[in-house]
Backbone as a printed PyTorch tensor [residue, N CA C, xyz], in Angstrom:
tensor([[[  0.8520,  -1.1920,   0.0000],
         [  0.0000,   0.0000,   0.0000],
         [  0.8870,   1.2410,   0.0000]],

        [[  0.5160,   2.1860,  -0.8400],
         [  1.2370,   3.4620,  -0.8900],
         [  0.2560,   4.6170,  -0.9080]],

        [[  0.6650,   5.7210,  -0.2780],
         [ -0.0760,   6.9670,  -0.3450],
         [  0.8040,   7.9750,  -1.0630]],

        [[  0.3000,   8.5150,  -2.1570],
         [  1.0710,   9.4700,  -2.9580],
         [  0.4080,  10.8330,  -2.8610]],

        [[  1.1010,  11.7450,  -2.2040],
         [  0.5760,  13.0950,  -2.0150],
         [  1.1960,  14.0580,  -3.0190]],

        [[  0.4470,  15.0910,  -3.3600],
         [  0.9380,  16.1150,  -4.2750],
         [  0.1980,  17.4170,  -4.0340]],

        [[  0.7270,  18.5040,  -4.6080],
         [  0.0160,  19.7720,  -4.5680],
         [  0.6280,  20.8570,  -3.7170]],

        [[  1.6950,  20.5570,  -3.0150],
         [  2.3240,  21.5800,  -2.1970],
         [  3.0330,  22.6170,  -3.0540]],

        [[  3.5130,  23.6610,  -2.3960],
         [  4.2380,  24.6970,  -3.1130],
         [  4.3430,  25.9660,  -2.3110]],

        [[  4.7860,  27.0190,  -2.9950],
         [  4.9380,  28.3410,  -2.3840],
         [  3.7460,  29.2060,  -2.7570]],

        [[  3.1570,  29.8290,  -1.7490],
         [  1.9910,  30.6780,  -1.9950],
         [  2.0690,  31.8910,  -1.0840]],

        [[  1.5190,  33.0060,  -1.5460],
         [  1.5080,  34.2130,  -0.7290],
         [  0.4090,  34.1410,   0.3200]],

        [[  0.5650,  34.8690,   1.4130],
         [ -0.5100,  34.9110,   2.4140],
         [ -1.8280,  35.3190,   1.7740]],

        [[ -2.8850,  34.6250,   2.1750],
         [ -4.1930,  34.8640,   1.5860],
         [ -4.4890,  34.0050,   0.3790]],

        [[ -3.4900,  33.3120,  -0.1130],
         [ -3.6630,  32.4790,  -1.2880],
         [ -4.2540,  31.1190,  -0.9720]],

        [[ -4.3320,  30.2920,  -2.0180],
         [ -4.9450,  28.9650,  -1.8980],
         [ -4.0600,  27.8900,  -2.5130]],

        [[ -4.1800,  26.6980,  -1.9740],
         [ -3.5520,  25.5080,  -2.5380],
         [ -4.5010,  24.3340,  -2.3480]],

        [[ -4.3440,  23.3420,  -3.2160],
         [ -5.1390,  22.1260,  -3.0850],
         [ -4.2030,  20.9340,  -3.0610]],

        [[ -4.2370,  20.1750,  -1.9960],
         [ -3.4420,  18.9670,  -1.8660],
         [ -4.2720,  17.7550,  -2.2590]],

        [[ -3.6140,  16.7820,  -2.8680],
         [ -4.2640,  15.5310,  -3.2500],
         [ -3.4560,  14.3600,  -2.7200]],

        [[ -4.1310,  13.2640,  -2.4430],
         [ -3.4480,  12.0510,  -1.9920],
         [ -4.2170,  10.8500,  -2.5220]],

        [[ -3.5040,   9.9800,  -3.2020],
         [ -4.1100,   8.7800,  -3.7630],
         [ -3.5260,   7.5540,  -3.0870]],

        [[ -4.3910,   6.6490,  -2.6650],
         [ -3.9770,   5.3830,  -2.0730],
         [ -3.9760,   4.3070,  -3.1480]],

        [[ -2.9260,   3.5030,  -3.1660],
         [ -2.8380,   2.4440,  -4.1580],
         [ -2.2980,   1.1780,  -3.5100]],

        [[ -2.5090,   0.0570,  -4.1990],
         [ -2.0330,  -1.2180,  -3.6830],
         [ -3.1880,  -2.1410,  -3.3310]],

        [[ -2.8760,  -3.1510,  -2.5250],
         [ -3.8680,  -4.1340,  -2.1250],
         [ -4.7170,  -3.5650,  -0.9860]],

        [[ -5.8470,  -2.9590,  -1.3430],
         [ -6.7030,  -2.2690,  -0.3820],
         [ -8.1120,  -2.8280,  -0.4830]],

        [[ -8.6670,  -3.2400,   0.6440],
         [-10.0360,  -3.7460,   0.6580],
         [-11.0260,  -2.6360,   0.9890]],

        [[-10.6820,  -1.8460,   1.9780],
         [-11.5380,  -0.7070,   2.3180],
         [-10.7220,   0.2980,   3.1260]],

        [[-11.1420,   1.5490,   3.0500],
         [-10.4430,   2.6270,   3.7490],
         [-11.3730,   3.2120,   4.7920]],

        [[-10.9530,   3.2000,   6.0510],
         [-11.7770,   3.7700,   7.1130],
         [-11.6660,   5.2920,   7.1080]],

        [[-10.5240,   5.7950,   7.5050],
         [-10.3360,   7.2410,   7.5620],
         [ -9.2170,   7.6600,   6.6250]],

        [[ -9.3520,   8.8610,   6.1050],
         [ -8.2820,   9.5030,   5.3490],
         [ -8.1330,  10.9150,   5.8980]],

        [[ -6.9050,  11.3850,   5.9380],
         [ -6.7370,  12.6990,   6.5200],
         [ -5.3850,  13.3110,   6.2160]],

        [[ -5.2030,  14.4850,   6.7930],
         [ -3.9790,  15.2470,   6.6080],
         [ -3.4470,  15.6890,   7.9640]],

        [[ -2.1570,  15.5390,   8.1240],
         [ -1.4270,  16.0440,   9.2660],
         [ -0.3640,  16.9930,   8.7340]],

        [[  0.1740,  17.8070,   9.6190],
         [  1.2700,  18.6830,   9.2100],
         [  2.3020,  18.7830,  10.3230]],

        [[  3.5140,  19.0890,   9.9060],
         [  4.6050,  19.2440,  10.8600],
         [  5.4670,  20.4210,  10.4290]],

        [[  5.4810,  21.4360,  11.2700],
         [  6.3230,  22.6040,  11.0310],
         [  7.6990,  22.3630,  11.6530]],

        [[  8.7180,  23.0490,  11.1830],
         [ 10.0680,  22.8610,  11.7440],
         [ 10.0880,  23.0830,  13.2480]],

        [[ 10.6380,  22.1230,  13.9680],
         [ 10.7530,  22.2420,  15.4090],
         [  9.4890,  21.9600,  16.1810]],

        [[  8.4360,  21.5330,  15.4910],
         [  7.1630,  21.2590,  16.1530],
         [  6.7290,  19.8280,  15.9280]],

        [[  5.7970,  19.3820,  16.7620],
         [  5.2730,  18.0300,  16.6180],
         [  4.2720,  17.9670,  15.4690]],

        [[  4.1170,  16.7790,  14.9040],
         [  3.1160,  16.5850,  13.8700],
         [  1.7310,  16.7490,  14.4890]],

        [[  0.8510,  17.4310,  13.7930],
         [ -0.4910,  17.6840,  14.3050],
         [ -1.5490,  17.3830,  13.2600]],

        [[ -2.7220,  17.0220,  13.7460],
         [ -3.8390,  16.7610,  12.8570],
         [ -4.3270,  18.0560,  12.2280]],

        [[ -4.5830,  18.0130,  10.9270],
         [ -5.1910,  19.1470,  10.2300],
         [ -6.6740,  18.8590,   9.9910]],

        [[ -6.9450,  17.7210,   9.3550],
         [ -8.3230,  17.3560,   9.0630],
         [ -8.3920,  15.8640,   8.7820]],

        [[ -9.5110,  15.2550,   9.1310],
         [ -9.7200,  13.8440,   8.8670],
         [-11.1590,  13.6390,   8.4360]],

        [[-11.3620,  12.7090,   7.5040],
         [-12.7010,  12.4080,   7.0140],
         [-12.9210,  10.9090,   7.0890]],

        [[-14.0320,  10.5200,   7.7140],
         [-14.3630,   9.1040,   7.8750],
         [-14.9910,   8.5780,   6.5900]],

        [[-15.0830,   7.2680,   6.4950],
         [-15.6600,   6.6550,   5.3040],
         [-17.0900,   7.1330,   5.0740]],

        [[-17.8320,   7.3210,   6.1480],
         [-19.2210,   7.7490,   6.0280],
         [-19.4020,   9.2390,   5.7940]],

        [[-18.2940,   9.9870,   5.8650],
         [-18.3800,  11.4100,   5.5790],
         [-18.1950,  12.3230,   6.7710]],

        [[-18.1780,  11.7960,   7.9930],
         [-17.9360,  12.6590,   9.1530],
         [-16.5390,  13.2670,   9.0560]],

        [[-16.4450,  14.5160,   9.4830],
         [-15.1990,  15.2760,   9.3240],
         [-14.8170,  15.9510,  10.6330]],

        [[-13.5300,  15.9730,  10.9100],
         [-12.9790,  16.7420,  12.0230],
         [-11.8700,  17.6500,  11.5010]],

        [[-11.8760,  18.8890,  11.9700],
         [-10.8320,  19.8430,  11.6130],
         [-10.1270,  20.3350,  12.8730]],

        [[ -8.8620,  20.6610,  12.7080],
         [ -8.1720,  21.3810,  13.7650],
         [ -8.8000,  22.7700,  13.8740]],

        [[ -8.8860,  23.2930,  15.0850],
         [ -9.4980,  24.6120,  15.2840],
         [ -8.8050,  25.6800,  14.4430]],

        [[ -7.5210,  25.5340,  14.2520],
         [ -6.7380,  26.5620,  13.5540],
         [ -7.0560,  26.6640,  12.0640]],

        [[ -7.7250,  25.6460,  11.5160],
         [ -8.0050,  25.6670,  10.0660],
         [ -9.5000,  25.7150,   9.7610]],

        [[-10.3370,  25.6480,  10.7840],
         [-11.7820,  25.6660,  10.5540],
         [-12.1950,  26.9330,   9.8210]],

        [[-13.0300,  26.7550,   8.8020],
         [-13.4900,  27.8890,   8.0160],
         [-12.5590,  28.2670,   6.8810]],

        [[-11.3610,  27.6900,   6.8650],
         [-10.4030,  28.0170,   5.7940],
         [-10.0630,  26.7960,   4.9420]],

        [[ -9.9990,  25.6230,   5.5640],
         [ -9.6390,  24.3930,   4.8760],
         [-10.8800,  23.5080,   4.7160]],

        [[-10.9010,  22.7590,   3.6090],
         [-11.9840,  21.8160,   3.3590],
         [-11.3940,  20.4820,   2.9110]],

        [[-11.7660,  19.4210,   3.6140],
         [-11.3120,  18.0840,   3.2420],
         [-12.4470,  17.3560,   2.5410]],

        [[-12.0850,  16.5630,   1.5450],
         [-13.0750,  15.7540,   0.8350],
         [-12.4000,  14.4720,   0.3550]],

        [[-13.2120,  13.4840,   0.0030],
         [-12.6540,  12.2160,  -0.4610],
         [-13.5670,  11.5720,  -1.4850]],

        [[-12.9660,  10.7040,  -2.2770],
         [-13.6960,   9.8930,  -3.2400],
         [-13.3220,   8.4460,  -2.9460]],

        [[-14.2490,   7.6710,  -2.4320],
         [-13.9540,   6.2990,  -2.0290],
         [-13.6140,   5.4080,  -3.2240]],

        [[-14.2310,   5.6610,  -4.3570],
         [-13.9560,   4.8320,  -5.5290],
         [-12.5400,   5.1050,  -6.0480]],

        [[-12.1690,   6.3670,  -6.0890],
         [-10.8480,   6.7420,  -6.5720],
         [ -9.7850,   6.6840,  -5.4770]],

        [[-10.2060,   6.3360,  -4.2600],
         [ -9.2730,   6.2080,  -3.1220],
         [ -8.4270,   7.4670,  -2.9740]],

        [[ -9.0850,   8.5910,  -3.0850],
         [ -8.3830,   9.8710,  -3.0960],
         [ -8.9700,  10.7940,  -2.0350]],

        [[ -8.0820,  11.5470,  -1.3910],
         [ -8.5020,  12.5720,  -0.4460],
         [ -7.8550,  13.8870,  -0.8760]],

        [[ -8.6180,  14.9690,  -0.7510],
         [ -8.1370,  16.3010,  -1.0930],
         [ -8.2110,  17.2160,   0.1360]],

        [[ -7.3580,  18.2090,   0.1200],
         [ -7.4200,  19.2580,   1.1340],
         [ -7.3530,  20.5960,   0.4120]],

        [[ -8.4730,  21.2900,   0.3700],
         [ -8.5240,  22.6230,  -0.2110],
         [ -8.1810,  23.6190,   0.8900]],

        [[ -7.1210,  24.3730,   0.6690],
         [ -6.6450,  25.3150,   1.6800],
         [ -6.7900,  26.7370,   1.1460]],

        [[ -7.6300,  27.5210,   1.7880],
         [ -7.8610,  28.9140,   1.4060],
         [ -7.3990,  29.8430,   2.5200]],

        [[ -7.2460,  31.1080,   2.1760],
         [ -6.8350,  32.1260,   3.1590],
         [ -5.6130,  31.6680,   3.9390]],

        [[ -4.6360,  31.1860,   3.2230],
         [ -3.4480,  30.6380,   3.8740],
         [ -2.6720,  31.7110,   4.6250]],

        [[ -2.0920,  31.2870,   5.7460],
         [ -1.3340,  32.1700,   6.6180],
         [  0.1040,  31.6430,   6.7310]],

        [[  1.0410,  32.5000,   7.0900],
         [  2.4120,  32.0070,   7.2980],
         [  2.4800,  30.8690,   8.3140]],

        [[  1.5930,  30.8740,   9.2800],
         [  1.5660,  29.8140,  10.2760],
         [  1.1410,  28.4610,   9.7310]],

        [[  0.6390,  28.4430,   8.4970],
         [  0.2800,  27.1650,   7.8630],
         [  1.4790,  26.5020,   7.1920]],

        [[  2.6020,  27.1880,   7.1720],
         [  3.8060,  26.6290,   6.5670],
         [  4.2280,  25.3630,   7.3040]],

        [[  4.3420,  24.2740,   6.5540],
         [  4.6840,  22.9810,   7.1510],
         [  4.7900,  21.9400,   6.0520]],

        [[  5.3040,  20.7780,   6.4420],
         [  5.1990,  19.6110,   5.5750],
         [  3.8630,  18.9520,   5.8870]],

        [[  3.0780,  18.6870,   4.8590],
         [  1.7550,  18.0990,   5.0210],
         [  1.8120,  16.6220,   4.6320]],

        [[  1.3000,  15.7860,   5.5270],
         [  1.3520,  14.3500,   5.3470],
         [ -0.0540,  13.7740,   5.2170]],

        [[ -0.2240,  12.9940,   4.1870],
         [ -1.4570,  12.2480,   4.0130],
         [ -1.4380,  11.0200,   4.9260]],

        [[ -2.5980,  10.6700,   5.4670],
         [ -2.7020,   9.5220,   6.3650],
         [ -3.9580,   8.7360,   6.0320]],

        [[ -3.8590,   7.4240,   6.1430],
         [ -5.0370,   6.5790,   5.9290],
         [ -5.0220,   5.4060,   6.9020]],

        [[ -6.1950,   5.0800,   7.3770],
         [ -6.3980,   3.9080,   8.2350],
         [ -7.2570,   2.9490,   7.4210]],

        [[ -6.6620,   1.8270,   7.0070],
         [ -7.3570,   1.0150,   6.0230],
         [ -7.1110,  -0.4790,   6.2070]],

        [[ -7.9980,  -1.2700,   5.5960],
         [ -7.8420,  -2.7210,   5.5170],
         [ -7.1310,  -3.0500,   4.2040]],

        [[ -5.9290,  -3.5870,   4.3330],
         [ -5.1790,  -3.9910,   3.1570],
         [ -4.7640,  -5.4420,   3.2720]],

        [[ -3.7850,  -5.8040,   2.4550],
         [ -3.3030,  -7.1780,   2.4680],
         [ -2.7140,  -7.6060,   3.7980]],

        [[ -2.2920,  -6.6390,   4.6190],
         [ -1.6880,  -6.9220,   5.9250],
         [ -2.6590,  -6.6710,   7.0650]],

        [[ -3.9400,  -6.5660,   6.7430],
         [ -4.9370,  -6.3020,   7.7650],
         [ -5.1700,  -4.8250,   7.9770]],

        [[ -5.7470,  -4.4910,   9.1480],
         [ -6.0520,  -3.0980,   9.4670],
         [ -4.7870,  -2.3940,   9.9310]],

        [[ -4.3540,  -1.3920,   9.1600],
         [ -3.1390,  -0.6630,   9.5000],
         [ -3.2850,   0.7890,   9.1180]],

        [[ -2.3680,   1.6040,   9.6300],
         [ -2.3330,   2.9790,   9.1980],
         [ -1.1150,   3.2020,   8.3100]],

        [[ -1.2650,   4.1050,   7.3610],
         [ -0.2140,   4.3830,   6.3970],
         [ -0.0210,   5.9010,   6.2720]],

        [[  1.2040,   6.2740,   5.9170],
         [  1.5440,   7.6780,   5.7370],
         [  2.0900,   7.9140,   4.3440]],

        [[  1.7540,   9.0660,   3.7860],
         [  2.3680,   9.5000,   2.5500],
         [  3.7230,  10.1320,   2.8160]],

        [[  4.3590,  10.5510,   1.7530],
         [  5.7330,  11.0340,   1.8470],
         [  5.8440,  12.4820,   2.2950]],

        [[  4.7650,  13.1900,   2.3700],
         [  4.8310,  14.5960,   2.7740],
         [  4.9990,  15.5080,   1.5840]],

        [[  4.2670,  16.6070,   1.6190],
         [  4.4020,  17.6320,   0.5840],
         [  4.5230,  18.9820,   1.2900]],

        [[  5.4760,  19.7820,   0.8540],
         [  5.7980,  21.0180,   1.5650],
         [  4.9200,  22.1680,   1.1180]],

        [[  4.3460,  22.8490,   2.0880],
         [  3.5560,  24.0540,   1.8490],
         [  4.2710,  25.2250,   2.5250]],

        [[  4.5910,  26.2290,   1.7310],
         [  5.2600,  27.4190,   2.2500],
         [  4.4080,  28.6400,   1.9570]],

        [[  4.0320,  29.3470,   3.0140],
         [  3.2100,  30.5500,   2.8660],
         [  4.0850,  31.7470,   3.2270]],

        [[  4.4230,  32.5250,   2.2170],
         [  5.3450,  33.6280,   2.4270],
         [  5.1940,  34.6640,   1.3310]],

        [[  5.4280,  35.9170,   1.7010],
         [  5.3880,  36.9790,   0.6980],
         [  6.7870,  37.2580,   0.1620]]])
């Protein structure tokens, strides 16, 4: 199983970016998909997570600015990030909790860097 994330980059404050993550491999079903981030010198933190049934949780710091969505058939999760702030600068990691060939496990993508700067 692999998670391939993309969409990071450099953006000015107030701008927008859209992150994508596709899960591939021997996958039977995906429970949760989500995004975490880790800024330099800080611990990794949850940004947003979406359950298979559609329930969503956001970190307080991104509520109203970020939107997470998923397509179960395409095994893809997106994170639309609007009104970006310098404090959103971090490496963003895709995460999935899924049933695969090795049973129920969690997987991480490789991380995509988001830099918010003027």
